[in-house]
C-alpha positions in Angstrom: 4.8 196.5 87.3 4.7 196.1 91.0 1.6 194.6 92.7 0.1 198.0 93.5 0.3 199.2 89.9 -1.1 195.9 88.7 -4.0 196.2 91.0 -4.6 199.8 89.8 -4.6 198.7 86.2 -6.9 195.8 86.9 -9.4 198.1 88.5 -9.1 201.1 86.2 -8.4 199.4 82.8 -9.7 195.8 83.0 -9.5 195.3 79.2 -5.8 196.1 79.1 -4.8 192.8 80.8 -3.0 190.0 79.2 -4.6 187.1 77.4 -5.6 184.0 79.3 -2.7 182.0 80.7 -1.7 178.9 78.8 -3.1 177.9 75.4 -6.4 179.7 74.8 -9.4 177.4 74.0 -10.9 177.6 70.5 -14.2 179.5 70.0 -15.7 182.2 72.1 -17.0 182.7 75.6 -20.4 184.4 75.9 -20.5 186.7 78.9 -24.1 187.5 79.9 -24.8 190.3 82.4 -28.1 189.8 84.3 -29.9 191.2 87.3 -33.2 189.5 87.8 -34.8 188.7 84.4 -34.4 184.9 84.7 -36.9 183.9 82.0 -35.2 186.2 79.5 -31.8 185.0 80.6 -32.8 181.4 80.1 -34.2 182.2 76.6 -30.9 184.0 75.7 -28.9 181.0 76.9 -30.9 178.5 74.9 -30.7 180.8 71.8 -26.9 181.1 71.8 -26.1 177.6 73.0 -26.4 176.1 69.5 -23.6 178.3 68.1 -20.9 175.7 67.1 -18.0 177.9 68.2 -19.4 178.7 71.6 -17.0 177.3 74.2 -18.7 178.4 77.5 -21.4 180.7 78.9 -20.4 182.9 81.8 -23.3 184.5 83.6 -22.5 187.6 85.6 -25.2 187.7 88.3 -25.4 191.4 89.1 -28.1 191.2 91.7 -26.4 191.5 95.1 -29.7 191.2 97.0 -31.0 188.0 95.5 -29.4 184.6 94.8 -29.2 183.2 91.3 -31.4 180.3 90.4 -30.5 176.9 91.8 -28.3 174.5 89.7 -31.2 172.3 88.8 -33.3 175.3 87.4 -30.8 176.3 84.7 -31.5 175.2 81.1 -29.8 171.9 80.0 -27.5 172.8 77.1 -24.5 171.2 75.4 -22.0 173.8 76.7 -20.9 174.6 80.3 -22.5 177.5 82.2 -20.6 179.2 84.9 -22.3 181.8 87.2 -20.3 184.5 88.8 -21.9 186.6 91.6 -20.9 190.3 91.5 -20.0 192.0 94.7 -21.5 195.3 93.4 -24.2 196.0 90.9 -22.2 197.7 88.1 -22.7 197.5 84.3 -19.0 197.4 83.9 -18.9 193.9 85.5 -19.4 192.4 82.1 -16.0 193.7 81.0 -13.9 192.2 83.8 -11.4 189.6 82.6 -12.7 186.7 84.7 -10.3 183.8 85.0 -13.1 181.5 83.8 -12.7 183.1 80.3 -10.4 180.7 78.5 -10.9 182.0 75.0 -9.4 185.1 73.3 -12.8 185.9 71.8 -15.7 187.1 74.1 -19.3 187.9 73.2 -20.7 190.3 75.7 -24.5 190.2 76.0 -27.3 191.5 78.2 -29.8 189.0 79.4 -32.6 190.3 77.2 -30.8 189.9 73.8 -33.0 187.4 72.0 -33.0 188.9 68.5 -29.9 187.1 67.3 -30.0 183.5 66.2 -27.1 181.1 66.8 -26.4 181.3 63.0 -26.0 185.1 63.2 -23.8 184.8 66.2 -21.6 182.1 64.5 -21.4 184.3 61.4 -20.2 187.2 63.5 -17.6 185.1 65.2 -16.2 183.7 62.0 
């Protein structure tokens, strides 16, 4: 593909891209789409953070009009949290293949998913 076609496919078919470059990390990346429900987001992060196979949490901040919480306001967990600010408020932002995703497995969640325990998430991953 030339660069124009690659750009077209990245925009139109983001899930059709190649796997992460290099050796993928073990486990899965949790991608959480959020807009402004910070307390629910933090509960979701705490809930899934105990899943043994979780490699990283990637928070897609979809609120273009408001800043995400400050670094010192996030829950302290045993896994890295990376926040990505969206340029546009779109539900499809959760499916973009961000370079911060270093695993081949991805768990896509909304910020208000609190019904699953870390054991259920781990069982689903295995």
